[in-house]
C-alpha positions, 0 to 999 in steps of 0.5 A: 878553730872551733868552739865546743859548748858542753850542753845537753840537747834535751834535759834529762831527768830520770825519776824512776830507774828501771834496770829490766828496761836498761837491760833490754836496751843494751842488749839492743845496742849489742854486737861488734858493730853496735852502738855500745862497741862504738861507744867504748871505741870513743871512750878508749880513745879519749886516753890517748887523745894528744889535744886536750880540747877534744878529750871533753867531746870524745867523753861525751860522745862515748857516754 
């Protein structure tokens, strides 16, 4: 078996959200083979996963 520790690699602290920059980043991640599409696939697989131990990993990877 394996162990999964849920923690961020680097602490994230957003002080000033910037919607315009977020829009630019999202457009760079788009497309059928882009990162956004991959994250959506991981999140959709989360709901059909038969093993509860893996649901958290798929959620973290997808988000």
